[in-house]
Backbone as CSV, one residue per row, in Angstrom:
resi,resn,N_x,N_y,N_z,CA_x,CA_y,CA_z,C_x,C_y,C_z
1,MET,91.313,42.767,108.411,89.912,42.935,108.792,89.264,44.034,107.973
2,ALA,87.992,43.838,107.676,87.269,44.879,106.957,86.904,46.005,107.906
3,THR,86.708,47.215,107.360,86.189,48.330,108.137,84.813,47.959,108.662
4,THR,84.522,48.282,109.906,83.212,47.946,110.474,82.106,48.634,109.694
5,VAL,81.124,47.873,109.239,80.011,48.419,108.463,78.717,48.160,109.212
6,ASN,78.034,49.206,109.607,76.735,49.080,110.266,75.651,49.469,109.277
7,ILE,74.808,48.507,108.909,73.785,48.744,107.895,72.417,48.662,108.545
8,SER,71.660,49.748,108.481,70.312,49.772,109.050,69.316,49.979,107.922
9,THR,69.221,49.001,107.062,68.300,49.060,105.938,67.881,47.653,105.578
10,SER,66.933,47.517,104.700,66.475,46.205,104.266,66.281,46.211,102.769
11,TYR,66.263,45.026,102.163,66.096,44.922,100.716,64.731,44.325,100.412
12,ALA,63.925,45.053,99.674,62.596,44.556,99.319,62.152,45.214,98.027
13,GLY,62.698,44.758,96.913,62.277,45.302,95.628,63.312,46.219,95.025
14,GLN,62.864,47.174,94.215,63.785,48.023,93.474,64.231,49.238,94.291
15,ASP,65.370,49.754,93.907,66.000,50.863,94.612,65.809,52.149,93.823
16,SER,65.724,53.274,94.521,65.598,54.561,93.842,66.945,55.044,93.325
17,LYS,68.047,54.336,93.654,69.413,54.698,93.263,69.854,56.018,93.890
18,LEU,69.210,56.411,94.975,69.544,57.682,95.617,70.241,57.413,96.945
19,TRP,71.451,57.957,97.069,72.184,57.881,98.326,72.236,59.287,98.920
20,VAL,72.002,59.381,100.222,71.981,60.680,100.882,73.037,60.675,101.979
21,LYS,73.888,61.698,101.997,74.926,61.784,103.024,74.614,62.910,103.996
22,ALA,75.165,62.779,105.190,74.957,63.806,106.207,75.653,65.093,105.784
23,ALA,75.120,66.214,106.258,75.727,67.509,105.936,77.143,67.568,106.477
24,LEU,78.046,68.094,105.682,79.455,68.138,106.050,79.943,69.572,106.136
25,LEU,80.899,69.775,107.002,81.576,71.070,107.067,82.449,71.204,105.835
26,SER,82.192,72.196,105.038,82.941,72.359,103.794,84.356,72.816,104.063
27,GLY,85.294,72.286,103.263,86.675,72.749,103.348,86.825,74.051,102.595
28,ASN,86.210,75.121,103.125,86.053,76.338,102.322,87.303,77.194,102.245
29,THR,88.222,77.071,103.205,89.389,77.959,103.205,90.233,77.765,101.960
30,LEU,90.579,76.528,101.661,91.415,76.263,100.495,90.628,76.413,99.206
31,ALA,89.342,76.039,99.235,88.524,76.108,98.024,88.262,77.545,97.588
32,ASN,88.273,78.477,98.553,87.921,79.864,98.252,89.087,80.837,98.357
33,GLY,90.307,80.315,98.253,91.460,81.196,98.204,91.817,81.856,99.512
34,GLY,91.534,81.196,100.632,91.825,81.800,101.923,93.277,81.687,102.353
35,MET,94.046,80.855,101.661,95.471,80.714,101.952,96.248,80.650,100.649
36,THR,97.528,80.951,100.736,98.422,80.793,99.595,98.856,79.326,99.538
37,ILE,98.510,78.648,98.468,98.810,77.219,98.339,100.183,77.047,97.698
38,VAL,101.016,76.266,98.351,102.355,75.959,97.841,102.376,74.468,97.497
39,PRO,102.211,74.106,96.218,102.137,72.689,95.851,103.501,72.103,95.513
40,ASN,103.491,70.803,95.220,104.660,70.083,94.698,105.857,70.122,95.647
41,ILE,105.564,69.983,96.946,106.632,69.882,97.937,106.928,68.405,98.171
42,ALA,108.180,68.017,98.020,108.547,66.625,98.245,108.566,66.311,99.745
43,TYR,109.157,67.195,100.528,109.214,67.008,101.975,109.156,68.341,102.708
44,LYS,109.989,69.300,102.275,110.099,70.561,102.998,110.454,71.675,102.036
45,THR,109.894,72.842,102.272,110.262,74.015,101.496,110.430,75.195,102.443
46,THR,111.262,76.142,102.025,111.561,77.299,102.864,111.020,78.568,102.229
47,MET,110.368,79.390,103.040,109.834,80.663,102.583,110.743,81.770,103.083
48,HIS,111.220,82.591,102.175,112.165,83.657,102.520,111.450,85.008,102.559
49,LYS,111.929,85.889,103.407,111.403,87.244,103.465,112.555,88.224,103.593
50,LEU,112.471,89.312,102.856,113.458,90.377,102.920,112.806,91.616,103.500
51,SER,113.480,92.256,104.435,112.976,93.504,105.002,114.143,94.459,105.213
52,THR,113.834,95.741,105.271,114.867,96.769,105.483,114.361,97.800,106.477
53,ASP,115.276,98.591,106.962,114.867,99.755,107.732,114.557,100.881,106.740
54,SER,114.409,102.096,107.223,114.155,103.219,106.322,115.338,103.388,105.366
55,LEU,115.066,103.378,104.056,116.145,103.418,103.074,116.654,104.844,102.821
56,LEU,115.787,105.818,102.944,116.200,107.191,102.665,117.024,107.758,103.817
57,LYS,118.201,108.250,103.494,119.088,108.856,104.480,119.490,110.254,103.998
58,ASP,120.013,111.062,104.893,120.537,112.364,104.486,121.718,112.183,103.541
59,ALA,121.755,112.989,102.483,122.795,112.850,101.466,124.148,113.322,101.974
60,THR,125.199,112.652,101.488,126.582,113.055,101.743,127.340,113.008,100.424
61,CYS,128.598,113.437,100.420,129.418,113.364,99.214,129.977,111.970,98.991
62,ASP,129.892,111.107,100.008,130.481,109.777,99.929,129.405,108.703,99.797
63,PHE,129.883,107.498,99.444,129.002,106.328,99.486,128.993,105.816,100.920
64,THR,127.819,105.910,101.555,127.721,105.509,102.956,126.599,104.487,103.102
65,ALA,126.987,103.244,103.326,125.990,102.160,103.438,125.427,102.149,104.852
66,LEU,124.331,102.843,105.037,123.764,102.988,106.374,122.519,102.141,106.609
67,SER,121.909,101.658,105.540,120.665,100.903,105.692,120.935,99.482,106.163
68,THR,119.882,98.866,106.688,119.975,97.491,107.192,119.057,96.590,106.372
69,VAL,119.598,95.486,105.868,118.826,94.485,105.135,118.748,93.239,105.999
70,THR,117.528,92.757,106.220,117.325,91.571,107.056,116.666,90.473,106.236
71,LEU,117.265,89.283,106.244,116.708,88.121,105.570,116.248,87.125,106.633
72,SER,115.011,86.674,106.510,114.486,85.693,107.462,113.764,84.594,106.703
73,GLU,113.474,83.495,107.395,112.808,82.386,106.717,111.969,81.582,107.693
74,ARG,110.968,80.931,107.143,110.167,79.943,107.857,109.931,78.793,106.893
75,SER,109.600,77.648,107.417,109.522,76.468,106.554,108.152,75.817,106.601
76,LEU,107.868,75.058,105.555,106.708,74.179,105.477,107.235,72.754,105.374
77,THR,107.008,71.972,106.397,107.457,70.580,106.406,106.233,69.676,106.386
78,LEU,106.077,68.913,105.314,104.879,68.105,105.148,104.814,66.974,106.171
79,GLU,103.609,66.741,106.657,103.347,65.560,107.477,102.453,64.631,106.670
80,PRO,102.834,63.355,106.521,102.040,62.446,105.688,100.811,61.918,106.422
81,PHE,99.734,61.731,105.665,98.485,61.185,106.196,97.940,60.133,105.247
82,GLN,97.039,59.330,105.747,96.430,58.311,104.900,94.995,58.041,105.311
83,VAL,94.218,57.532,104.365,92.883,57.003,104.608,92.891,55.578,104.094
84,ASN,92.629,54.615,104.961,92.547,53.202,104.581,91.208,52.648,105.044
85,LEU,90.383,52.251,104.102,89.094,51.649,104.415,88.957,50.342,103.643
86,GLN,88.287,49.383,104.244,88.054,48.112,103.556,86.623,47.666,103.796
87,LEU,85.902,47.409,102.720,84.524,46.932,102.795,84.442,45.537,102.215
88,CYS,83.601,44.720,102.809,83.341,43.379,102.288,82.058,43.408,101.474
89,LYS,82.124,42.952,100.235,80.952,43.001,99.349,79.786,42.192,99.907
90,LYS,80.075,41.147,100.664,79.026,40.294,101.223,78.089,41.083,102.129
91,ASP,78.624,42.132,102.784,77.792,42.934,103.685,76.677,43.668,102.955
92,PHE,76.774,43.778,101.634,75.807,44.553,100.855,74.800,43.683,100.108
93,TYR,74.888,42.356,100.271,73.973,41.468,99.560,72.521,41.727,99.930
94,ALA,72.266,42.066,101.178,70.890,42.235,101.643,70.479,43.697,101.717
95,THR,71.143,44.552,100.925,70.802,45.973,100.926,70.135,46.344,99.614
96,TRP,69.729,47.603,99.526,69.051,48.084,98.327,69.969,48.086,97.106
97,SER,71.277,48.010,97.304,72.202,48.046,96.162,72.472,46.668,95.586
98,ALA,71.811,45.616,96.115,72.102,44.249,95.681,71.874,44.055,94.186
99,GLU,70.823,44.662,93.641,70.525,44.464,92.220,71.661,44.955,91.330
100,GLU,72.300,46.052,91.735,73.387,46.616,90.942,74.668,45.804,91.038
101,MET,74.751,44.906,91.984,75.973,44.145,92.191,76.105,42.969,91.228
102,GLY,75.037,42.689,90.495,75.087,41.624,89.502,74.667,40.275,90.063
103,LEU,74.462,39.315,89.144,73.992,37.983,89.527,75.137,36.997,89.711
104,SER,76.307,37.332,89.240,77.452,36.436,89.332,77.882,36.242,90.779
105,ALA,78.555,35.120,91.028,79.125,34.890,92.350,80.251,35.877,92.627
106,ASN,80.862,36.383,91.549,81.927,37.374,91.683,81.350,38.779,91.558
107,LYS,80.634,39.189,92.579,79.916,40.449,92.526,80.861,41.642,92.684
108,VAL,80.388,42.820,92.248,81.111,44.064,92.433,80.229,45.011,93.227
109,LEU,80.847,45.951,93.919,80.049,46.958,94.627,79.236,47.765,93.627
110,ALA,78.027,48.141,94.009,77.155,48.921,93.127,77.831,50.236,92.757
111,LYS,77.795,50.584,91.455,78.457,51.794,90.988,77.881,53.031,91.670
112,SER,76.556,53.056,91.870,75.958,54.239,92.497,76.494,54.424,93.911
113,PHE,76.717,53.310,94.629,77.257,53.407,95.978,78.724,53.818,95.939
114,VAL,79.508,53.241,95.022,80.930,53.573,94.931,81.113,55.052,94.629
115,ASP,80.349,55.581,93.658,80.457,56.996,93.313,80.124,57.876,94.518
116,TYR,79.075,57.502,95.206,78.665,58.251,96.394,79.728,58.164,97.483
117,PHE,80.226,56.955,97.718,81.170,56.740,98.799,82.490,57.472,98.557
118,LEU,82.939,57.480,97.300,84.152,58.208,96.967,83.977,59.701,97.223
119,ALA,82.821,60.242,96.829,82.550,61.668,97.075,82.461,61.951,98.571
120,TYR,81.871,61.019,99.301,81.727,61.178,100.743,83.094,61.217,101.427
121,ILE,83.978,60.279,101.048,85.309,60.239,101.651,86.058,61.533,101.362
122,THR,85.981,61.996,100.114,86.671,63.219,99.726,86.194,64.403,100.555
123,GLU,84.892,64.511,100.758,84.344,65.625,101.528,84.707,65.508,103.010
124,LYS,84.727,64.289,103.533,85.113,64.106,104.930,86.578,64.494,105.142
125,VAL,87.419,64.160,104.157,88.820,64.567,104.247,88.926,66.090,104.199
126,ALA,88.160,66.721,103.307,88.166,68.188,103.221,87.730,68.809,104.537
127,GLU,86.755,68.191,105.185,86.288,68.676,106.494,87.414,68.598,107.517
128,SER,88.102,67.465,107.553,89.188,67.287,108.514,90.331,68.257,108.250
129,VAL,90.650,68.469,106.976,91.720,69.395,106.613,91.353,70.809,107.034
130,GLU,90.108,71.206,106.815,89.652,72.556,107.171,89.859,72.828,108.659
131,VAL,89.476,71.873,109.485,89.645,72.040,110.930,91.126,72.048,111.293
132,SER,91.878,71.119,110.692,93.285,70.964,111.053,94.123,72.184,110.703
133,ILE,93.882,72.796,109.544,94.735,73.912,109.131,94.533,75.140,109.998
134,TRP,93.419,75.212,110.699,93.183,76.365,111.567,93.470,76.070,113.034
135,ARG,92.972,74.952,113.558,93.119,74.711,114.997,93.580,73.297,115.327
136,GLY,94.183,72.626,114.339,94.683,71.289,114.588,95.849,71.285,115.564
137,ALA,96.088,70.121,116.165,97.220,69.928,117.076,97.984,68.701,116.620
138,ASN,99.264,68.861,116.407,100.076,67.782,115.862,100.021,66.521,116.717
139,GLY,99.746,66.677,118.021,99.669,65.526,118.903,98.410,64.702,118.708
140,THR,97.455,65.216,117.949,96.218,64.488,117.669,96.352,63.766,116.337
141,THR,96.021,62.492,116.308,96.182,61.725,115.084,95.395,62.335,113.937
142,GLY,96.001,62.390,112.773,95.353,62.939,111.592,95.379,64.454,111.502
143,GLN,96.093,65.127,112.417,96.117,66.588,112.413,97.545,67.114,112.352
144,ILE,97.652,68.368,111.897,98.890,69.124,111.958,98.675,70.295,112.915
145,ASP,99.739,70.960,113.299,99.581,72.197,114.069,98.983,73.261,113.150
146,GLY,97.775,73.728,113.497,97.095,74.717,112.677,97.602,76.131,112.944
147,ILE,97.091,77.072,112.171,97.536,78.461,112.271,97.335,79.022,113.679
148,THR,96.166,78.816,114.269,95.930,79.379,115.600,96.762,78.661,116.662
149,THR,97.042,77.390,116.455,97.909,76.652,117.375,99.321,77.223,117.335
150,LEU,99.808,77.502,116.135,101.135,78.090,115.983,101.191,79.482,116.598
151,LEU,100.146,80.278,116.382,100.118,81.640,116.925,100.094,81.630,118.452
152,ALA,99.361,80.679,119.017,99.250,80.621,120.473,100.579,80.299,121.142
153,ALA,101.532,79.759,120.377,102.832,79.403,120.944,103.958,80.308,120.464
154,ASP,103.611,81.364,119.733,104.624,82.224,119.120,104.900,83.441,120.001
155,ALA,106.065,83.440,120.634,106.420,84.537,121.538,106.636,85.851,120.811
156,ALA,106.794,85.787,119.479,107.054,87.014,118.713,105.774,87.764,118.358
157,LEU,104.610,87.196,118.656,103.357,87.901,118.379,103.273,89.134,119.268
158,PRO,103.174,90.341,118.670,103.119,91.561,119.481,101.898,91.562,120.401
159,ALA,102.116,91.891,121.658,101.023,91.887,122.628,99.907,92.840,122.223
160,ALA,100.257,93.947,121.570,99.251,94.923,121.156,98.347,94.385,120.058
161,GLN,98.763,93.294,119.408,97.973,92.702,118.325,97.279,91.411,118.774
162,GLU,97.208,91.240,120.079,96.550,90.085,120.676,95.291,90.589,121.376
163,VAL,94.150,90.484,120.711,92.902,91.033,121.239,92.174,89.964,122.049
164,ALA,91.818,90.302,123.281,91.078,89.364,124.126,89.686,89.138,123.548
165,GLY,89.232,87.910,123.603,87.940,87.587,123.018,86.836,87.492,124.051
166,THR,85.622,87.331,123.558,84.453,87.132,124.405,83.484,86.249,123.643
167,THR,82.377,85.898,124.260,81.340,85.141,123.561,80.556,86.122,122.703
168,VAL,80.795,86.076,121.402,80.279,87.099,120.486,78.820,86.825,120.134
169,ASP,78.006,87.879,120.173,76.633,87.785,119.695,76.319,89.037,118.884
170,SER,75.085,89.145,118.404,74.738,90.262,117.530,74.803,91.605,118.240
171,GLY,74.750,91.586,119.577,74.789,92.835,120.316,76.178,93.424,120.467
172,ASP,77.206,92.577,120.406,78.558,93.106,120.617,79.497,92.862,119.444
173,VAL,79.021,92.216,118.381,79.916,91.829,117.287,80.546,93.044,116.604
174,ILE,79.800,94.136,116.483,80.352,95.338,115.843,81.533,95.870,116.661
175,ALA,81.350,95.937,117.964,82.423,96.428,118.831,83.621,95.495,118.809
176,GLU,83.384,94.195,118.793,84.484,93.233,118.826,85.270,93.246,117.521
177,LEU,84.584,93.320,116.396,85.290,93.439,115.120,86.077,94.748,115.065
178,GLY,85.523,95.793,115.671,86.220,97.075,115.719,87.533,96.973,116.482
179,LYS,87.559,96.154,117.533,88.796,95.963,118.291,89.873,95.321,117.413
180,ILE,89.456,94.399,116.551,90.412,93.741,115.649,90.997,94.768,114.693
181,VAL,90.131,95.576,114.084,90.603,96.585,113.131,91.516,97.589,113.821
182,ASP,91.162,97.998,115.036,91.984,98.969,115.761,93.385,98.431,116.049
183,ALA,93.511,97.106,116.152,94.806,96.507,116.478,95.669,96.241,115.246
184,ILE,95.108,96.446,114.045,95.880,96.212,112.824,96.967,97.277,112.706
185,PRO,98.231,96.880,112.566,99.304,97.879,112.470,99.192,98.720,111.207
186,ALA,99.717,99.924,111.263,99.601,100.874,110.149,100.194,100.314,108.863
187,ALA,101.285,99.565,108.973,101.938,99.021,107.779,101.090,97.974,107.089
188,LEU,100.159,97.359,107.827,99.312,96.297,107.274,97.978,96.822,106.771
189,TYR,97.475,97.851,107.438,96.158,98.388,107.078,96.182,98.932,105.646
190,GLY,95.213,98.531,104.859,95.149,98.965,103.471,95.779,97.996,102.500
191,SER,96.395,96.928,102.998,96.959,95.914,102.104,95.844,95.286,101.272
192,PRO,96.059,95.087,99.961,94.978,94.608,99.090,94.481,93.202,99.406
193,ASP,95.305,92.386,100.057,94.824,91.027,100.361,94.631,90.809,101.863
194,LEU,94.485,91.911,102.605,94.175,91.810,104.023,92.738,91.336,104.204
195,LYS,92.545,90.386,105.109,91.211,89.877,105.415,91.067,89.705,106.922
196,ILE,89.819,89.734,107.370,89.514,89.337,108.739,88.891,87.950,108.661
197,TYR,89.621,86.952,109.118,89.140,85.566,109.107,88.357,85.329,110.391
198,VAL,87.094,84.948,110.267,86.248,84.803,111.448,85.625,83.415,111.499
199,SER,85.274,82.989,112.711,84.557,81.734,112.890,83.112,81.891,112.428
200,GLN,82.430,80.781,112.280,81.052,80.824,111.803,80.141,81.614,112.734
201,ASN,80.299,81.456,114.039,79.364,82.128,114.935,79.542,83.647,114.899
202,ILE,80.785,84.118,114.668,80.994,85.564,114.539,80.347,86.067,113.259
203,ALA,80.472,85.314,112.181,79.848,85.707,110.912,78.326,85.767,111.053
204,LYS,77.752,84.774,111.715,76.294,84.753,111.921,75.846,85.968,112.728
205,ALA,76.603,86.279,113.778,76.248,87.422,114.622,76.329,88.722,113.830
206,TYR,77.316,88.823,112.959,77.483,90.047,112.164,76.341,90.206,111.169
207,VAL,75.951,89.117,110.519,74.822,89.165,109.585,73.558,89.594,110.313
208,ARG,73.347,89.048,111.494,72.143,89.409,112.254,72.190,90.868,112.700
209,ALA,73.356,91.325,113.120,73.486,92.724,113.547,73.189,93.665,112.386
210,LEU,73.693,93.334,111.194,73.457,94.189,110.031,72.003,94.151,109.582
211,GLY,71.275,93.139,110.037,69.842,93.088,109.752,69.036,93.961,110.686
212,GLY,69.722,94.598,111.628,69.036,95.506,112.537,68.675,94.888,113.864
213,PHE,69.079,93.609,114.056,68.662,92.921,115.277,69.829,92.773,116.247
214,SER,70.241,93.900,116.777,71.278,93.928,117.799,70.941,95.030,118.775
215,VAL,71.601,95.010,119.909,71.346,96.033,120.932,71.590,97.421,120.378
216,ALA,72.600,97.518,119.495,72.973,98.831,118.969,72.098,99.267,117.801
217,ALA,71.243,98.388,117.348,70.481,98.740,116.138,69.023,98.309,116.240
218,THR,68.423,98.395,117.437,67.045,97.934,117.607,66.031,98.868,116.979
219,SER,66.462,100.073,116.624,65.500,101.050,116.110,65.447,101.089,114.590
220,ASN,66.170,100.174,113.921,66.127,100.192,112.462,65.940,98.785,111.918
221,ASN,65.730,98.698,110.637,65.499,97.416,109.985,66.706,96.934,109.204
222,GLY,67.873,97.435,109.559,69.090,96.918,108.971,69.370,97.422,107.573
223,VAL,70.199,96.677,106.862,70.646,97.053,105.519,69.454,97.239,104.588
224,GLU,69.341,98.414,104.002,68.280,98.745,103.048,66.893,98.440,103.615
225,ASN,66.772,98.527,104.940,65.481,98.279,105.611,64.885,96.916,105.286
226,LYS,65.743,95.918,105.062,65.269,94.575,104.700,65.233,93.623,105.892
227,GLY,65.696,94.076,107.049,65.680,93.192,108.215,66.480,91.925,107.963
228,THR,65.927,90.787,108.393,66.633,89.510,108.228,66.691,89.054,106.781
229,GLN,65.992,89.735,105.873,65.986,89.339,104.469,67.130,89.951,103.672
230,TRP,67.989,90.725,104.321,68.993,91.471,103.564,70.097,90.574,103.015
231,TYR,70.411,89.482,103.709,71.611,88.722,103.366,71.286,87.529,102.481
232,ASN,72.008,87.444,101.347,71.801,86.341,100.401,73.111,85.629,100.060
233,GLY,74.029,85.616,101.020,75.274,84.913,100.800,76.366,85.725,100.133
234,GLN,76.155,87.007,99.954,77.161,87.846,99.317,78.350,88.068,100.254
235,GLY,79.415,88.624,99.726,80.597,88.877,100.525,80.338,89.890,101.627
236,LEU,81.022,89.722,102.742,80.894,90.629,103.870,82.174,91.447,104.029
237,THR,82.028,92.666,104.466,83.185,93.494,104.795,82.923,94.198,106.114
238,PHE,84.008,94.625,106.767,83.887,95.433,107.975,84.900,96.557,107.870
239,ASP,84.434,97.769,107.941,85.306,98.941,107.775,86.138,98.834,106.503
240,GLY,85.525,98.285,105.473,86.204,98.181,104.190,87.123,96.986,104.045
241,ILE,87.258,96.164,105.082,88.125,94.986,105.031,87.269,93.748,104.796
242,PRO,87.593,92.923,103.787,86.799,91.718,103.528,86.796,90.773,104.728
243,ILE,85.645,90.177,104.984,85.528,89.154,106.018,85.511,87.789,105.340
244,PHE,86.349,86.897,105.824,86.432,85.535,105.281,85.960,84.581,106.373
245,VAL,84.871,83.864,106.092,84.348,82.908,107.062,85.155,81.622,106.953
246,ALA,85.990,81.362,107.947,86.834,80.163,107.967,86.152,79.114,108.834
247,ASN,85.543,78.133,108.196,84.755,77.137,108.927,85.572,76.388,109.971
248,GLY,86.878,76.303,109.774,87.704,75.541,110.704,88.103,76.288,111.956
249,LEU,87.872,77.596,112.011,88.208,78.361,113.213,87.278,77.988,114.370
250,ALA,87.835,77.912,115.563,87.017,77.652,116.744,86.072,78.827,116.985
251,ALA,84.949,78.556,117.625,83.967,79.602,117.917,84.614,80.744,118.687
252,ASN,84.184,81.964,118.363,84.638,83.183,119.046,86.130,83.462,118.850
253,THR,86.674,83.033,117.720,88.064,83.355,117.390,88.117,83.973,116.003
254,ALA,89.172,84.753,115.774,89.359,85.406,114.480,90.818,85.827,114.369
255,ILE,91.268,86.051,113.150,92.568,86.674,112.941,92.439,87.644,111.773
256,ALA,93.254,88.669,111.800,93.384,89.568,110.654,94.759,89.319,110.062
257,ALA,94.798,89.014,108.777,96.076,88.690,108.129,95.911,88.815,106.626
258,GLU,97.044,88.903,105.955,97.046,88.871,104.503,97.028,87.423,104.028
259,THR,96.293,87.169,102.958,96.301,85.835,102.368,97.712,85.426,101.969
260,SER,98.501,86.385,101.541,99.877,86.104,101.134,100.791,85.808,102.310
261,ASN,100.268,85.900,103.533,101.057,85.595,104.731,100.667,84.254,105.343
262,LEU,99.667,83.590,104.770,99.203,82.300,105.273,99.449,81.247,104.200
263,PHE,100.156,80.183,104.556,100.585,79.209,103.558,100.075,77.807,103.879
264,PHE,99.615,77.139,102.831,99.263,75.714,102.910,100.165,74.973,101.943
265,GLY,100.943,74.036,102.458,101.856,73.271,101.624,101.343,71.855,101.416
266,CYS,101.573,71.332,100.232,101.136,69.977,99.924,102.036,69.385,98.849
267,GLY,101.836,68.111,98.565,102.524,67.475,97.451,101.795,67.832,96.174
268,LEU,101.211,66.841,95.514,100.368,67.117,94.352,99.028,67.643,94.832
269,LEU,98.482,68.628,94.130,97.227,69.249,94.554,96.080,68.247,94.600
270,ASN,96.110,67.216,93.733,94.967,66.300,93.691,95.092,65.159,94.693
271,ASP,96.167,65.149,95.519,96.313,64.062,96.485,95.141,64.006,97.464
272,THR,94.602,65.168,97.830,93.536,65.188,98.822,92.149,64.997,98.225
273,ASN,92.056,64.818,96.921,90.743,64.515,96.347,90.801,63.344,95.376
274,GLU,91.849,62.524,95.491,91.975,61.352,94.630,92.083,60.110,95.504
275,ILE,91.173,59.185,95.306,91.114,57.967,96.108,91.237,56.766,95.192
276,LYS,92.078,55.829,95.566,92.215,54.600,94.795,91.262,53.543,95.335
277,LEU,90.579,52.876,94.428,89.679,51.796,94.786,90.282,50.496,94.278
278,LEU,90.500,49.537,95.170,91.116,48.263,94.808,90.166,47.125,95.130
279,ASP,89.685,46.440,94.093,88.869,45.242,94.289,89.827,44.077,94.486
280,MET,89.872,43.546,95.684,90.873,42.547,96.047,90.570,41.155,95.507
281,SER,89.402,40.959,94.888,89.057,39.625,94.382,90.045,39.136,93.331
282,GLU,90.613,40.059,92.552,91.581,39.676,91.525,92.990,39.524,92.089
283,ILE,93.188,39.909,93.337,94.520,39.886,93.934,94.671,38.734,94.928
284,ASP,93.740,38.641,95.863,93.859,37.578,96.872,92.626,36.692,96.958
285,GLY,91.675,36.880,96.014,90.493,36.032,95.983,89.450,36.362,97.028
286,SER,89.663,37.431,97.794,88.708,37.798,98.836,87.547,38.586,98.242
287,MET,86.593,38.912,99.090,85.442,39.710,98.665,85.573,41.161,99.144
288,ASN,86.786,41.549,99.433,87.013,42.885,99.993,87.285,43.924,98.907
289,VAL,86.888,45.162,99.194,87.203,46.314,98.358,87.900,47.333,99.255
290,ARG,89.070,47.802,98.823,89.835,48.736,99.625,89.806,50.136,99.013
291,PHE,89.704,51.120,99.892,89.750,52.524,99.499,91.008,53.121,100.134
292,VAL,91.860,53.732,99.312,93.152,54.216,99.793,93.369,55.657,99.345
293,MET,93.761,56.521,100.277,94.179,57.884,99.967,95.421,58.193,100.781
294,ARG,96.400,58.821,100.147,97.600,59.277,100.855,97.883,60.722,100.457
295,ALA,98.262,61.529,101.425,98.542,62.933,101.147,99.471,63.480,102.223
296,GLY,100.114,64.595,101.928,100.931,65.298,102.910,100.535,66.760,102.942
297,MET,100.593,67.385,104.124,100.210,68.794,104.207,100.920,69.483,105.360
298,ALA,100.929,70.794,105.300,101.497,71.625,106.352,100.962,73.036,106.186
299,VAL,100.911,73.788,107.271,100.546,75.208,107.199,101.544,76.014,108.007
300,ASN,101.666,77.270,107.662,102.511,78.188,108.417,102.203,79.603,107.964
301,TYR,102.715,80.564,108.688,102.679,81.959,108.282,104.116,82.428,108.254
302,HIS,104.354,83.575,107.624,105.728,84.050,107.591,105.966,85.135,108.634
303,SER,105.157,86.171,108.606,105.414,87.339,109.464,104.345,87.438,110.544
304,VAL,104.684,87.009,111.753,103.732,87.100,112.853,103.446,88.549,113.207
305,SER,104.368,89.456,112.874,104.160,90.879,113.160,103.053,91.472,112.299
306,ASP,102.633,90.748,111.262,101.570,91.216,110.372,100.258,90.464,110.606
307,ILE,100.068,89.961,111.815,98.858,89.203,112.153,98.259,89.757,113.438
308,VAL,96.949,89.896,113.456,96.209,90.260,114.662,95.352,89.061,115.059
309,THR,95.377,88.692,116.321,94.568,87.567,116.785,93.429,88.055,117.663
310,TYR,92.345,87.282,117.670,91.192,87.587,118.529,90.755,86.291,119.201
311,GLY,90.715,86.309,120.524,90.234,85.143,121.279,91.191,83.977,121.257
312,ILE,92.461,84.229,120.947,93.461,83.177,120.897,94.479,83.454,122.005
313,THR,94.498,82.600,123.001,95.365,82.812,124.150,96.790,82.433,123.803
314,ASN,97.683,83.391,123.920,99.080,83.159,123.598,99.852,82.858,124.877
315,SER,100.224,81.596,125.032,100.916,81.166,126.252,102.349,81.648,126.300
316,ALA,102.866,82.144,125.151,104.259,82.558,125.105,104.455,83.983,125.595
317,ASN,103.372,84.753,125.675,103.502,86.153,126.099,103.126,86.343,127.571
């Protein structure tokens, strides 16, 4: 069966060749370096970590092996996914793309539509991946267990690094971000790739607060006295720590972690942006066109002791 196609348009003359798609949630985490990408995994890979206790000891005349070396590991196990769509060319005969399909009985889908549709599928997949890597649940079709899902079930997450959340707005966002920073352990604070990953609504509240429009800042006009005009998409920081807006995070949630502690595993890097188009007329004589994408992915972190959570309920503690 072909994929269900609902067409609400009519054909009456020439087409502007313009296709418009709905706004999509960008897969910004992977595109902007928010995780360490581990490519070329066939099925599973293991991440190793070495740690020690204090190495310096009081000197003696003998060789005394007093230090402790600990080796630990976590794994990335890929889960396979697919996109299978099938369109019937006949459904497009009465649309604006009919002229591009040619006059022959053996018509092809309009190139302008195919180019658009391929880009649309790729972006929709990126949207799904963005959500899945942060708050996906393996029990939901098309998803993996995301970072916050894993953290919520990890009994090793230190209770002192589990910050209770609230409904964040411009009046309390400064205080709430401060709670996250206060919970960052001393060994992690100052790390060059430490970031505070925040949901969109927390980022919006912070931008508004810095514009001077919060309970704590009603008497000023914000950054450089520019009010709401201060922000032009530049990078944000809080107490010197970069803020990374992770579109896939649920509202009112955040984590503080090093990019080098968050991993995204995949097969070939282009699997999630490469789609095969198969015109079935040369294969089975039908009028169908198939769109096929296959990919595998997984996420994990290595050291839960180096992560601070905000608004993420940990059922294991």
